[in-house]
C-alpha positions in Angstrom: -44.6 -1.3 -52.5 -48.2 -2.2 -53.2 -49.6 -4.3 -56.0 -53.2 -5.2 -56.8 -53.3 -8.9 -57.5 -55.6 -11.8 -58.1 -55.0 -15.3 -56.7 -57.5 -18.1 -57.0 -60.1 -15.7 -58.3 -59.9 -13.3 -55.3 -58.5 -9.8 -55.6 -56.3 -8.3 -52.9 -53.5 -5.8 -52.3 -50.0 -7.2 -51.6 -47.6 -5.0 -49.7 -43.8 -5.4 -49.4 -41.4 -2.9 -47.9 -39.1 -1.1 -50.4 -36.0 -2.6 -48.6 -37.4 -6.1 -49.0 -38.0 -5.5 -52.7 -34.6 -4.0 -53.3 -32.5 -6.3 -51.1 -34.3 -9.6 -51.5 -36.9 -9.9 -54.2 -35.2 -8.0 -57.1 -31.9 -9.9 -56.7 -33.9 -13.1 -56.9 -35.7 -11.9 -60.0 -32.4 -11.0 -61.7 -30.8 -14.3 -60.7 -33.7 -16.2 -62.4 -33.5 -14.0 -65.4 -29.8 -14.7 -65.8 -30.3 -18.5 -65.4 -33.1 -18.5 -68.0 -31.0 -16.6 -70.5 -28.0 -18.8 -69.9 -30.0 -22.0 -70.5 -32.2 -20.7 -73.3 -35.2 -22.7 -72.2 -38.1 -22.5 -69.7 -36.8 -22.2 -66.1 -38.7 -23.9 -63.4 -38.5 -22.3 -59.9 -40.1 -23.8 -56.8 -41.2 -21.7 -53.9 -42.1 -23.8 -50.8 -43.4 -22.7 -47.5 -45.6 -23.9 -44.6 -49.3 -23.0 -44.7 -50.0 -19.4 -43.7 -46.6 -18.1 -44.7 -47.9 -16.1 -47.7 -46.3 -18.1 -50.5 -49.2 -17.5 -52.9 -49.1 -13.8 -52.3 -45.3 -13.7 -52.7 -45.4 -15.7 -56.0 -48.1 -13.5 -57.4 -46.1 -10.4 -56.4 -43.0 -11.8 -58.1 -45.0 -12.2 -61.3 -46.3 -8.6 -61.0 -42.7 -7.4 -60.3 -41.2 -9.2 -63.2 -43.6 -7.6 -65.6 -42.7 -4.1 -64.3 -39.0 -4.5 -64.2 -37.2 -3.6 -67.5 -35.0 -6.3 -68.9 -36.2 -8.9 -66.5 -37.7 -12.1 -68.0 -41.4 -12.1 -67.2 -42.4 -15.0 -65.1 -45.6 -16.9 -64.6 -46.7 -18.0 -61.1 -48.8 -21.2 -60.7 -49.9 -23.0 -57.6 -49.5 -26.7 -56.6 -53.0 -26.6 -55.3 -54.4 -27.6 -58.7 -53.0 -31.0 -58.0 -55.3 -31.6 -55.0 -57.3 -34.8 -55.7 -60.8 -33.8 -56.6 -63.4 -33.8 -53.8 -65.1 -36.9 -55.1 -61.8 -38.8 -54.9 -61.0 -37.4 -51.4 -64.4 -38.5 -50.1 -64.0 -42.1 -51.4 -60.4 -42.7 -50.1 -58.5 -42.7 -46.8 -55.0 -42.7 -45.5 -53.2 -43.5 -42.3 -52.5 -40.3 -40.4 -49.6 -39.3 -38.0 -51.3 -41.1 -35.1 -51.7 -44.3 -37.0 -55.4 -43.9 -37.5 -57.2 -44.4 -40.9 -58.9 -41.2 -41.8 -61.0 -40.1 -44.8 -58.9 -37.9 -47.1 -61.7 -35.3 -47.2 -61.4 -34.7 -43.5 -57.7 -33.8 -43.9 -57.9 -32.0 -47.2 -54.6 -30.1 -47.7 -52.4 -32.7 -46.1 -49.6 -34.1 -48.2 -51.5 -37.4 -48.8 -54.4 -35.5 -50.5 -52.4 -34.4 -53.6 -51.8 -36.1 -56.9 -48.0 -36.1 -56.7 -47.6 -38.3 -59.8 -49.6 -35.8 -61.8 -47.6 -32.9 -60.5 -44.3 -34.7 -61.4 -45.6 -35.3 -65.0 -46.6 -31.6 -65.3 -43.2 -30.4 -64.1 -41.5 -32.6 -66.6 -43.8 -31.5 -69.4 -43.2 -27.8 -68.5 -39.7 -28.2 -70.1 -41.3 -28.8 -73.5 -41.8 -26.1 -76.1 -45.6 -26.5 -75.9 -46.5 -27.7 -72.4 -50.0 -28.7 -71.6 -52.2 -26.5 -69.4 -52.1 -26.9 -65.6 -55.1 -27.5 -63.4 -56.1 -24.8 -61.0 -57.8 -24.8 -57.6 -61.0 -22.7 -57.3 -61.6 -21.1 -53.9 -65.2 -20.5 -55.1 -65.9 -24.1 -56.0 -63.5 -25.5 -53.4 -62.4 -28.0 -56.0 -60.0 -28.6 -58.9 -60.6 -27.1 -62.3 -58.7 -29.3 -64.8 -56.5 -28.0 -67.6 -57.3 -24.3 -67.0 -53.9 -22.6 -66.8 -51.9 -22.3 -70.1 -48.2 -22.3 -69.5 -46.7 -19.6 -71.7 -43.8 -17.7 -70.0 -40.1 -18.5 -70.0 -39.9 -18.7 -66.2 -42.4 -20.8 -64.3 -42.6 -20.1 -60.6 -44.4 -23.0 -58.9 -45.6 -22.4 -55.3 -46.8 -24.9 -52.7 -46.5 -26.2 -49.2 -44.9 -29.6 -50.0 -42.6 -29.0 -53.0 -39.5 -29.5 -50.9 -41.0 -32.1 -48.6 -38.4 -34.9 -48.1 -40.7 -37.8 -47.3 -42.8 -40.4 -49.1 -44.0 -39.6 -52.6 -42.7 -36.1 -52.4 -39.1 -37.0 -51.9 -36.9 -35.9 -54.8 -39.6 -33.6 -56.3 -37.3 -30.6 -55.9 -34.8 -32.3 -58.3 -37.2 -31.2 -61.1 -36.6 -27.5 -60.4 -33.7 -25.3 -61.6 -33.9 -23.2 -58.5 -35.6 -23.6 -55.1 -36.7 -21.1 -52.5 -38.0 -21.9 -49.0 -40.0 -19.3 -47.0 -39.7 -19.9 -43.3 -41.9 -18.3 -40.6 -42.4 -18.7 -36.8 -45.0 -21.3 -35.9 -46.8 -19.0 -33.6 -47.2 -16.4 -36.4 -48.5 -19.2 -38.7 -51.0 -20.4 -36.1 -52.3 -16.9 -35.6 -52.7 -16.3 -39.3 -54.3 -19.7 -40.0 -56.8 -19.5 -37.1 -57.6 -15.9 -38.2 -58.2 -17.1 -41.8 -60.7 -19.8 -40.6 -62.6 -17.2 -38.5 -62.7 -14.8 -41.4 -64.2 -17.7 -43.4 -67.1 -18.1 -41.0 -65.8 -20.5 -38.3 -66.0 -19.8 -34.6 -62.8 -19.3 -32.7 -63.1 -22.7 -31.1 -63.7 -24.4 -34.5 -60.7 -22.6 -36.0 -58.4 -23.6 -33.1 -59.7 -27.2 -33.3 -59.0 -27.3 -37.1 -55.5 -26.0 -36.6 -54.8 -28.6 -33.9 -56.2 -31.4 -36.1 -55.0 -30.4 -39.6 -53.2 -27.1 -40.3 -50.9 -27.3 -37.4 -49.8 -30.8 -38.3 -49.1 -29.6 -41.9 -47.1 -26.7 -40.6 -44.9 -28.9 -38.4 -44.2 -31.4 -41.2 -43.2 -28.7 -43.7 -40.9 -26.9 -41.2 -39.3 -30.1 -39.9 -39.0 -32.2 -43.1 -38.0 -30.1 -46.1 -35.0 -30.4 -48.4 -32.4 -27.6 -48.4 -33.3 -24.8 -50.8 -31.0 -22.6 -52.9 -32.3 -19.7 -51.0 -34.1 -19.6 -47.7 -36.2 -16.5 -46.7 -37.4 -15.8 -43.3 -40.7 -14.0 -42.6 -40.7 -11.7 -39.6 -43.5 -10.9 -37.2 -43.9 -7.6 -39.0 -44.2 -9.2 -42.4 -40.6 -8.3 -43.4 -38.3 -10.6 -45.3 -34.8 -11.7 -44.6 -32.5 -13.8 -46.8 -30.6 -16.5 -44.9 -28.7 -18.1 -47.6 -27.8 -17.9 -51.3 -26.3 -20.5 -53.6 
């Protein structure tokens, strides 16, 4: 199944196999619809995955699918990336990395330490209200945060991000603010291939892309895969892009 989607201002075509849609994605959509109708208020769903697993694409596809499935409650997909600290903040602050070195936040942008977790918690709590405030977005054109740019207006809010289920530091317990959680797992080698390829496509040399993966992306992948809370549903991404469901609560 193909869908023309837009994520972070960029258009692309998302493709999922018919079996994946019928056996995995539609059952999830119906489960969320049932929960939302039972509770009678906005449902918050978290979709977490390591970098490169395609969580933003999957979230956007689920929004598209919900709007084309009769009797399903339409959902709204939003990203955690709007809660990056702004570039000005990142350039002026540092943190201690995995090797015990103090590094500038800007040099590790995208690491768990470079996000405003307090602001994200407040937004998740506010999402329960009848008139929640707008969420910030992350612009891939500006490479910076755009404050208060996403109105929240659907009964199911699907929040996607790398660290939503991270069970360490400031992130620990964040998943308790969700009604339903999903973790998308993928082989590390596949993620490495995708993330290096993404950097090269963005203009980096192969050597630069591999160095960035070793210094940043790869570390984030390892942390997410090794240190995440259990999810209500765990999906596995195969080398062919297919999806398998490993558990269901």
